[in-house]
C-alpha positions, 0 to 999 in steps of 0.5 A, a space after each residue: 705934767 703937761 707933756 708937749 708933743 715935739 714935731 720931728 723930721 725924719 730922714 734915712 741915710 743908706 738902708 738903714 739907718 734912721 734919723 730925726 730933727 726938731 722941725 723947727 730947726 729946719 729952714 728947709 729941704 730940697 733935693 739936689 742937683 748932682 752938677 752943683 755939688 763941688 768938692 775942694 779938698 775934703 769939703 763938699 759944697 752946694 753951688 746956689 745962684 751967687 754963693 755956695 753953702 758947705 755940706 756934710 754926709 753924716 758917715 764921714 762925721 758920726 762913728 754909727 753911720 753905715 756908709 752907703 755901699 752907691 750914690 743914691 739917685 737921689 740926695 737932698 740937702 737938709 738946711 737948718 735954721 738958727 745957727 750962725 755958720 749953716 752947713 747943709 746936710 745930705 740925706 738920701 731919703 726925707 721920710 716926713 714928719 711924726 710927733 713924739 712927746 717921748 724921752 730920749 734915750 741917751 744911753 744906747 748912741 751916745 756920741 757928739 752930733 747925736 742927742 740920743 735915739 727912740 724906738 718908734 714903731 719898730 724904727 731906732 731913730 737917732 736925734 740929731 744934735 746939730 750944734 754938736 754936729 757942727 762943731 765936729 764937721 767945722 770945728 774952726 767955724 763952731 768951737 766954743 770959745 773956751 776962754 771966754 766960757 771959762 767963768 761958767 766952770 764955777 756956775 751951776 744951772 738948773 733948767 726946768 723944762 717941761 719938753 723932754 726934748 728941749 730938756 736933752 738940747 738945752 742940757 746938752 747945750 749948757 754942758 757944751 759952754 762947760 758949766 761946772 754943774 747942770 741939773 735938770 728937772 722936769 718943770 717948775 714946782 720940782 726945781 723949787 
């Protein structure tokens, strides 16, 4: 079995909550100019030259996150790629990148928007499920069309993937499409 390390972007919210996303899922991270943040109803937006980007704060959509006691001096926006309707994620402190080939623990922290967690060098890091998070934050734009996927309910899927993180990400995605059964193995030989 070949283990392939994935490059992760780590960031912090508040004083103790650590998160990571696969670096390939991040289009960019940039500092936020507070004067460009606007709020309409319950939705915040970040204004650019001729457009606005909806932004979210993780503590408003994930139950395991502590709301920061005060507004941080600096905010950054993580803009994901490969999503149909982009939403920026406001973060306080980008910490850098790391590589891991470890299996994500899905039992300790489990909710839509989080794949699971790992303890790395004494830090518990939660791995964001961007598709699940955006489905929670903006259900009207990101909901799965149950009628269009209803024929999947009787189907079985066998996923053979040697990269632990991709097994988790793709498995969660397939489950979100309401397949009747999703079995996941580490390689093609086990699938056979």
